[in-house]
C-alpha positions, 0 to 999 in steps of 0.5 A: 613774858607770859602770853597773858601779860603780852595780851595786856600790853597789846590792850594798852597799846590799842586805839580802843582797848574795849574793841577786841579787833583793835587789840588783835591789831595791836597784838600783831604789831607787838608780835612783829616787834618782839621778833620771837615766837609769839603765837601764844599771844596771837592765839589769846588775842584771836580767842578774845576776839572770837569770844567777843563775837568777831567773825573769821572774816574780820580776823583774817582781814587784820592779818591780811589773809582769808577767813579760811586761813584764819580759821584753819590757823587759829581753830583748836585742833579738836574742832573738826573732830566733833564733825568727823565723829558725827559723820562716823556715827551717821555712816555707821547707822541704819540707812533707813531709820538712822538707828545707831549700831549697838549691842542690841541692834545688829546691822547687815552691811551692804555695798552702799549702806547698812540696815538694822534688824528692825528694818530687815524684819519690816522689809520681810513683812512687806515682801511677804505681804506683796507675795500674798497679793499675787 
């Protein structure tokens, strides 16, 4: 049986088919009854509950574990990549102006950060101005 058919069956078994958390409870019961790998059914039910606005806390309570465990188990595998990519871009950017590195912006890499050519020339002007004042 296809996971979508199993989800429909779980909806018919639930107390309130309009409530995605009730459908999730019915899907959990159905997966226990089927005694086979029904992860696809549970994934669909969780996705349905999340799209309806159910929190990870409520979903975790239905399974009997924490919201973090529910999120870790049912989040798509690519969900953390976007955050990791943002961190990589932030860490590669200029430590002063946050300009991203590119073909026209050269970076000087130091032990604790990076500085772009624009900020280097600005710092050079500041140091030269301070030297003139002495």
